[in-house]
C-alpha positions in Angstrom: 25.4 39.8 29.0 27.0 39.9 32.1 28.9 37.3 34.7 29.7 34.1 33.5 30.8 31.4 36.2 31.7 27.6 36.5 29.3 26.2 39.7 28.0 23.0 40.5 24.3 21.6 39.4 23.3 22.6 42.9 24.6 25.9 43.0 22.9 26.6 39.5 19.6 25.3 40.4 19.7 26.8 44.2 16.6 28.6 44.4 15.6 28.7 41.1 12.3 27.9 39.2 13.5 27.0 35.3 10.7 27.7 32.7 11.6 26.9 29.2 10.1 29.5 26.6 7.0 28.8 24.3 9.5 28.9 21.3 11.9 26.3 22.5 11.7 23.0 20.9 9.9 20.0 23.3 11.8 17.6 24.8 14.0 15.8 22.6 16.9 14.0 23.4 16.5 10.1 22.1 17.9 7.0 24.0 21.4 7.4 22.4 22.2 11.0 23.8 20.3 10.4 27.7 22.7 7.0 27.8 25.4 8.7 26.8 25.1 11.1 29.7 24.0 8.2 31.8 27.4 6.2 30.9 29.0 9.9 31.7 27.5 10.4 35.1 28.7 6.8 35.7 32.3 7.3 34.8 32.4 9.9 36.7 31.2 8.2 40.1 33.5 5.3 39.4 37.0 7.4 38.8 35.8 9.7 42.4 35.4 6.4 44.4 39.1 7.0 44.4 38.6 10.1 46.1 40.3 12.0 42.9 37.1 14.7 42.8 36.7 15.4 39.5 34.3 17.8 37.8 32.3 16.6 34.8 32.0 19.8 32.5 28.3 19.6 30.6 28.5 22.8 29.0 26.7 26.1 29.4 23.2 27.3 30.9 21.6 30.3 29.6 19.6 32.5 31.7 17.0 35.7 31.1 15.1 37.4 33.4 11.3 35.3 33.4 9.1 36.6 31.1 5.5 35.7 31.3 4.5 36.4 27.4 6.6 33.8 26.4 6.0 31.5 29.1 2.2 29.4 28.7 3.1 26.6 31.2 4.2 28.8 34.0 2.0 32.0 33.9 0.1 30.7 37.0 3.1 31.0 39.3 4.1 34.8 38.4 2.8 36.3 41.7 2.5 33.8 43.8 3.5 35.0 47.5 4.6 31.1 48.3 7.3 31.3 46.0 9.2 34.7 47.4 12.6 32.8 48.2 12.7 31.9 44.2 13.6 33.7 41.7 12.0 32.7 38.4 14.3 32.3 35.1 13.5 31.5 31.3 16.1 29.2 30.0 17.0 29.4 26.8 20.2 26.9 26.7 20.7 24.0 28.4 16.9 22.5 29.2 17.7 18.9 27.6 20.4 18.8 30.0 18.4 20.0 32.7 15.3 18.1 31.8 17.6 14.7 31.8 19.0 15.3 35.0 15.9 16.0 37.0 14.3 12.9 35.6 17.4 11.2 37.3 17.1 12.8 40.1 12.9 11.7 40.4 14.4 8.1 39.3 16.9 7.8 42.4 14.1 9.1 45.2 11.5 6.6 43.3 14.5 4.1 43.6 15.2 5.0 47.2 11.7 4.9 48.2 10.8 1.5 46.4 14.0 -0.1 49.1 13.1 2.0 51.9 16.7 3.3 52.0 17.8 6.7 53.4 20.6 9.0 52.5 21.8 12.1 53.8 21.5 13.9 50.8 17.8 13.3 50.2 16.5 17.0 50.6 18.6 18.3 48.6 18.0 16.1 46.2 14.5 16.7 46.1 14.8 20.7 46.5 16.2 20.4 43.0 13.1 19.0 41.6 10.4 20.3 43.8 9.5 23.8 45.5 7.4 21.8 48.0 4.5 25.0 47.6 1.4 25.0 45.9 -0.2 27.8 43.6 -4.0 29.0 44.1 -5.5 26.1 43.1 -3.5 23.5 45.1 -2.0 22.5 42.2 1.8 21.8 43.3 4.5 23.9 41.8 7.9 22.1 40.5 11.4 23.8 39.7 10.9 23.0 36.1 8.5 24.1 33.5 8.3 22.8 30.4 7.5 24.6 26.5 4.8 21.9 26.3 1.6 21.5 28.4 1.3 17.9 27.2 5.5 17.2 28.5 4.4 19.2 31.4 1.7 17.1 32.7 4.3 13.8 32.1 6.7 15.3 34.2 4.2 16.0 36.7 2.9 12.4 36.6 6.6 11.3 37.5 7.0 13.6 40.1 4.2 14.0 42.1 2.4 10.0 41.2 -0.1 10.3 43.7 -1.9 13.2 41.9 -2.5 10.6 39.2 -2.2 13.8 36.2 -2.7 12.4 32.7 -1.4 13.1 29.6 -0.5 11.3 25.6 2.4 9.6 25.9 2.6 9.0 22.1 3.6 12.8 21.7 7.2 13.5 21.4 8.1 15.2 24.6 5.4 12.6 26.6 7.5 9.6 25.0 11.0 10.7 25.5 10.6 11.4 28.8 9.0 8.5 29.5 12.0 6.7 27.2 15.0 8.8 29.9 12.9 7.6 33.2 12.8 3.8 32.0 16.2 3.9 31.3 17.3 5.9 34.8 14.9 3.0 36.6 16.7 0.2 34.8 20.2 1.6 35.2 19.8 2.3 39.1 18.8 -1.0 39.6 21.5 -2.8 37.8 24.0 -1.0 39.7 22.5 -1.0 43.1 20.7 -4.1 43.8 23.6 -5.6 44.1 24.0 -3.8 47.6 22.2 -4.6 50.7 20.4 -1.9 52.2 23.4 0.1 54.5 25.7 -0.4 51.6 23.1 0.7 49.0 22.6 3.9 51.2 25.7 5.0 51.5 26.6 4.0 47.4 23.4 6.2 46.7 24.3 9.0 48.7 27.5 9.3 47.2 26.1 9.0 43.4 23.9 12.0 44.3 26.7 14.0 46.1 28.6 13.5 42.9 25.5 14.8 40.8 25.0 17.9 43.1 28.8 19.2 43.3 30.9 17.5 40.6 29.1 18.4 37.6 30.0 21.6 36.1 28.1 24.2 34.4 29.0 27.6 33.1 25.8 29.6 33.9 25.2 32.8 31.9 23.0 35.7 32.9 21.8 37.7 30.6 20.5 41.2 32.2 17.2 43.1 31.6 16.8 44.7 28.5 18.2 41.6 25.9 15.7 40.4 23.5 14.9 36.4 24.4 14.2 35.5 21.0 17.5 37.4 19.1 19.6 35.5 22.2 17.9 32.2 21.2 18.5 32.5 17.5 22.2 33.7 18.0 22.8 30.6 20.3 21.7 28.4 17.0 23.5 30.4 14.7 26.4 29.1 16.7 25.9 25.3 16.1 23.1 24.3 18.6 21.0 21.8 16.2 17.7 22.8 15.7 14.6 21.5 13.3 13.3 24.1 11.2 10.2 23.8 12.7 12.1 25.0 16.0 13.6 27.6 13.9 10.3 29.0 12.7 8.2 28.6 15.6 10.6 31.0 17.2 10.5 33.4 14.2 7.0 33.8 14.5 6.8 34.1 18.0 9.5 36.9 17.5 7.2 38.8 14.8 4.1 38.0 16.7 1.8 41.0 18.0 0.0 38.9 20.3 2.5 35.8 21.0 -0.5 33.7 23.2 -2.9 33.8 19.6 0.0 32.6 17.3 1.3 30.0 19.9 -2.4 29.2 19.9 -2.1 29.1 15.7 0.9 27.0 16.2 -0.1 23.9 18.1 -3.3 23.8 16.1 -1.0 23.2 12.8 1.2 20.7 14.8 -1.9 18.8 16.5 -3.2 18.4 12.5 0.2 17.8 10.9 1.6 15.8 13.5 5.0 16.4 15.1 6.9 14.0 12.5 5.3 15.2 9.6 5.9 19.0 10.7 9.0 19.9 8.4 7.6 18.1 5.8 4.3 20.0 6.0 6.2 23.4 6.1 8.3 22.6 3.3 5.3 21.5 0.7 3.3 24.5 2.4 6.4 27.0 0.8 6.0 25.0 -2.6 2.5 25.7 -2.7 3.1 29.7 -1.6 6.1 29.8 -4.1 5.8 27.3 -7.0 9.0 25.7 -6.3 10.6 23.4 -3.9 12.1 24.8 -1.1 14.6 22.5 0.6 14.3 21.6 4.2 17.5 23.8 4.7 16.5 26.5 3.3 12.9 26.7 4.3 13.9 28.7 7.6 15.5 31.5 5.3 12.5 31.4 2.9 10.3 31.7 5.9 12.0 34.5 7.3 11.6 36.5 4.0 7.7 35.8 4.2 7.5 37.3 7.4 9.3 40.3 6.4 6.5 41.0 3.9 3.3 39.5 5.8 2.0 40.0 8.7 2.1 37.2 11.0 -1.4 36.2 11.8 -2.1 36.2 8.0 0.5 33.7 7.5 -0.8 32.0 10.2 -4.4 31.8 9.2 -3.1 30.5 6.1 -1.4 27.8 7.5 -4.0 26.7 9.7 -6.0 26.5 6.2 -3.4 24.1 5.0 -2.8 21.9 8.1 -6.3 21.2 7.6 -6.2 20.0 4.3 -2.4 18.1 4.9 -4.6 16.0 8.0 -7.0 14.8 5.6 -4.2 13.9 3.2 -1.9 11.9 6.0 -5.4 10.0 7.4 -7.9 9.9 4.6 -11.1 8.9 5.7 -14.2 7.5 4.2 -14.5 5.1 0.9 -15.0 8.4 -1.1 -12.9 8.3 -4.6 -10.8 10.8 -3.6 -10.2 8.6 0.1 -9.6 6.1 -1.5 -6.8 7.8 -4.3 -5.3 9.3 -1.5 -4.4 6.0 0.7 -2.8 4.5 -2.9 -0.7 7.8 -2.8 0.4 7.0 1.0 1.1 3.0 0.4 3.4 4.0 -2.9 5.4 6.0 -0.4 4.7 9.3 -2.7 4.6 12.5 -0.3 5.7 14.7 -2.7 2.3 14.7 -4.8 0.7 16.5 -1.1 1.9 19.9 -3.1 -0.5 19.7 -6.1 -3.1 17.9 -3.9 -3.0 20.5 -0.9 -3.7 23.4 -3.8 -6.4 21.0 -5.7 -7.8 20.7 -2.1 -8.2 24.5 -1.3 -9.5 25.3 -4.7 -12.2 22.4 -5.3 -12.8 21.6 -1.7 -12.8 18.0 -1.7 -15.1 18.1 -4.5 -16.2 16.0 -6.9 -13.1 17.6 -9.4 -10.7 17.2 -6.8 -11.0 13.4 -6.5 -10.9 13.3 -10.5 -7.7 15.3 -10.2 -6.6 13.5 -6.9 -7.2 10.1 -9.1 -4.9 11.3 -12.3 -2.3 12.3 -10.0 -2.6 8.4 -8.7 -2.3 7.2 -12.4 0.6 9.5 -12.8 2.9 8.6 -10.3 1.9 5.1 -10.9 3.4 5.1 -14.5 5.9 7.4 -13.0 7.6 4.8 -10.8 7.0 1.7 -12.7 9.3 3.4 -15.5 11.7 3.9 -12.9 11.7 7.8 -13.5 13.9 9.9 -11.3 11.7 12.1 -8.5 13.6 14.4 -9.3 11.9 14.9 -11.9 8.5 15.6 -10.3 9.7 19.3 -9.2 9.4 20.6 -12.4 5.8 18.9 -13.0 4.8 20.0 -9.8 6.1 23.4 -10.2 4.0 23.7 -13.3 1.4 22.1 -11.7 1.3 25.0 -9.0 0.8 27.6 -11.3 -2.0 25.5 -13.4 -4.0 25.1 -10.5 -4.0 28.4 -9.0 -4.9 29.7 -11.9 -8.9 30.3 -12.0 -9.0 30.3 -15.7 -8.2 27.0 -15.8 -10.7 24.0 -14.9 -10.4 20.7 -13.3 -10.2 18.8 -16.6 -7.3 21.1 -17.6 -5.2 20.1 -14.7 -6.3 16.3 -15.2 -5.0 16.7 -19.1 -1.9 18.2 -17.7 -1.3 15.0 -15.3 -2.2 12.6 -18.3 0.2 14.3 -21.0 3.4 14.0 -18.6 2.6 10.8 -17.4 4.8 7.7 -19.5 3.3 5.9 -22.9 1.8 2.8 -22.9 4.1 0.6 -24.7 7.0 1.9 -21.7 4.9 1.0 -18.9 3.8 -2.3 -19.5 7.4 -3.2 -20.5 8.5 -1.8 -17.5 5.6 -3.5 -15.7 6.3 -7.1 -16.9 9.7 -6.8 -15.3 8.1 -5.5 -11.8 9.5 -7.7 -8.9 8.8 -6.7 -5.0 10.8 -7.2 -1.9 9.2 -8.8 0.8 9.3 -6.3 2.9 6.2 -3.8 3.8 7.0 -0.8 1.7 7.2 -2.9 -1.8 4.0 -5.4 -0.7 2.0 -2.4 0.2 2.9 -0.7 -4.0 2.1 -4.2 -5.1 -1.0 -4.3 -3.7 -2.0 -0.6 -5.3 -0.8 -1.8 -8.6 -2.9 -5.2 -8.7 -5.9 -3.9 -6.9 -6.7 -1.4 -10.1 -6.3 -4.6 -12.2 -8.7 -6.6 -10.4 -11.2 -3.8 -9.7 -10.9 -3.2 -13.8 -11.3 -6.6 -14.2 -14.7 -6.9 -12.1 -16.3 -3.9 -13.5 -17.3 -0.7 -11.9 -20.7 -2.6 -11.2 -19.4 -5.2 -9.4 -16.7 -4.0 -6.6 -14.5 -6.1 -4.2 -17.1 -7.1 -1.2 -15.0 -6.4 1.7 -13.2 -3.5 2.8 -9.5 -2.9 1.1 -7.6 -2.6 4.1 -8.1 -6.4 4.6 -6.4 -7.2 1.2 -3.2 -8.9 1.1 -0.8 -9.9 -1.5 -0.6 -13.4 -2.3 3.0 -15.3 -3.3 1.5 -18.0 -5.5 4.9 -19.6 -5.3 5.4 -19.1 -1.9 8.1 -16.9 -0.9 10.6 -19.0 1.2 10.5 -22.4 -0.5 13.1 -25.0 0.5 14.9 -26.4 -2.3 13.2 -29.8 -1.8 9.6 -27.6 -1.5 10.6 -26.0 -5.3 10.9 -29.4 -6.8 7.3 -29.8 -7.3 6.8 -26.2 -8.5 9.8 -26.3 -11.2 10.3 -30.2 -11.8 13.0 -32.2 -10.9 15.7 -31.3 -13.3 15.5 -27.3 -12.9 15.5 -28.2 -8.9 18.5 -29.8 -9.2 20.1 -27.5 -11.4 19.0 -24.3 -8.8 20.5 -26.7 -6.4 23.7 -26.7 -7.7 23.9 -23.2 -9.2 21.6 -21.0 -6.7 21.6 -22.8 -3.5 20.4 -20.1 -1.5 17.9 -19.4 -4.0 18.5 -15.6 -4.2 18.5 -15.5 -8.2 15.7 -17.6 -8.3 13.7 -15.3 -5.7 14.8 -12.4 -7.3 13.8 -13.6 -11.2 10.9 -15.5 -10.1 9.2 -15.2 -6.6 9.1 -11.9 -6.1 8.2 -11.2 -10.1 4.6 -9.4 -10.6 3.7 -12.7 -12.2 3.9 -14.7 -9.4 1.8 -11.9 -7.7 -2.3 -12.0 -6.5 -4.4 -10.6 -4.1 -6.5 -12.1 -1.6 -8.2 -11.1 1.4 -6.3 -11.7 5.1 -8.3 -14.8 6.2 -8.0 -16.1 2.8 -4.4 -15.7 2.6 -4.3 -17.3 6.0 -5.9 -20.5 4.5 -3.7 -21.0 1.6 -1.1 -23.5 2.0 2.4 -23.2 1.2 2.9 -26.1 0.1 2.5 -27.3 -3.7 0.3 -25.7 -7.1 -2.2 -28.7 -6.4 -3.0 -27.5 -2.8 -3.2 -23.7 -3.8 -5.4 -24.8 -6.0 -7.3 -26.7 -3.2 -7.4 -23.8 -1.0 -8.3 -20.7 -3.8 -11.3 -23.1 -4.8 -13.1 -24.3 -1.4 -14.9 -21.6 1.0 -13.2 -20.0 3.4 -14.3 -20.0 7.5 -13.1 -17.4 9.4 -12.4 -17.5 13.3 -15.6 -16.3 13.6 -17.0 -19.7 11.8 -18.6 -16.9 8.7 -18.6 -18.5 5.4 -16.5 -15.9 3.4 -16.9 -17.7 0.0 -14.5 -19.3 -2.4 -11.4 -17.0 -3.6 -11.6 -17.9 -6.9 -15.2 -16.3 -7.2 -14.5 -13.4 -5.5 -11.0 -12.8 -6.8 -11.0 -12.6 -11.0 -7.1 -12.9 -11.0 -7.1 -16.3 -9.1 -10.0 -17.2 -11.3 -8.0 -16.7 -14.4 -4.9 -18.2 -12.7 -6.6 -20.9 -12.6 -8.2 -21.0 -16.0 -4.7 -20.2 -17.6 -2.6 -22.6 -15.7 -5.4 -25.4 -14.5 -2.2 -28.3 -13.6 1.1 -26.5 -13.0 2.7 -23.3 -12.5 6.4 -22.6 -13.0 9.1 -20.0 -13.9 7.7 -20.2 -17.3 4.6 -19.4 -16.2 5.2 -16.3 -14.2 7.1 -15.0 -17.0 3.6 -15.0 -19.6 1.5 -14.3 -16.5 3.6 -11.2 -15.8 3.2 -10.2 -19.4 -1.0 -10.5 -19.0 -0.6 -8.4 -16.2 1.1 -5.6 -18.1 -1.6 -5.7 -20.5 -4.2 -5.4 -18.2 -2.5 -2.7 -15.6 -2.0 -0.7 -19.2 -6.0 -0.4 -19.6 -6.2 0.1 -15.7 -3.9 2.7 -15.0 -4.8 5.3 -17.5 
């Protein structure tokens, strides 16, 4: 490397077009990091109002000569004659700060335009974000080019709002750029709105002047001949935080013979798995390959070893195939047996199971055998969870499962039998099931719904499935979730209510032991649940035995005739339902669960 200089923000970006390489991460600063930078800038402004002229040091910016092979979003500008006065660079450290400050400059420009105020530094500010030039197709050219095309479109939509450029604001880079824009828009308004136009103009000019000439960086310009990927990897090794996905993307492109093709394959994988699940997919893919768990902190080194022995193109082809299977596991479509089982596994919050599911889907291609394997895994997981078995035990079980599934000599029946042999026994499961309780938050309630739905379906029989879509199912608390002490009296009697009033006035113990207990739960469809009151048991029974008319004035039928568990509740407890009833009903449900979940 050559020169290292301390310089102002204006000098660092003067006549530079900055391109973030394809292997770099998307814009990833969160609200906390954006707010921290905004606070630091505000402190700088406040200090320097006293004419102290202190700098704010913001670290190093590392540039390398522009390489079109790693710059997909900016290839079109390489030989543009209109840009002859500009130098084009790739930035391999500092993109997050440059992007955030660029958004701040756009917000300042928009604020000044909204208030119709001018200031001396306005043109210099514009020159920090826009070349004022267009490409051969008439598209305007910004100074900053992102590594992801959708993020670039989002940035352009802020920089050039008149072009109405469209982007997907749900994706990480665009979503976080939008957050930065909202934060800066609000902060500028909160600070400058208190001034009249002339005073606001003066203060805004001072504010921009501080940004241009008092933000200080170390600029590092690398000479021709340095390997960009190696520099990037070296920077990361010194502590710059990157996700395993960022590192692996870099590794793939570093070893690729055709970076364009490799990048398209990588983007296809990200599209299938989603940004939020990409690292999980990578660890599960490596588990599938090696038949053992690979942690997030180790996945990069393991991947590096794979690429030392296998061509990038072959690895990417296999990853693309697995990512398509992973996409189905994340969002299983249709009402097939396999889709229903996988949706239940997702509701159980169980993604470790994706490892054997990926291999089974690859081998059996979502046919009947795959559905049967998925169901056997669902039963295994439910029994594992109900009996409070450690998730650490799953690593060994799934390691063995990988070897069994990969062995073509083993049939689907062999795989199913393996999971059946691993599941908890009937006695342990029945005992644990009767003791189940579920917190009121979403995840435990989804789990309760899965457990009870299987019992409901078993009771109804295969010939009479539930008549409506399963996503409308909700968990019904027979004794309401949050009764007052006075309301509780109708359920437990005056004597018990007096005891609870004295010993448990907040109903903490009673809720945990009785209301949250599985014996107090049933299933209803959403409209039916809405019609079920939070009152007395008499009122509950009336709602369970009355026809439900939905918002479209459609008669949805009588809950007690639709739901077997509701029907049995009324038969077993015709006049009252209290804590002892909850306990006895839990035991009955546990026996039913033993037969349903097997």
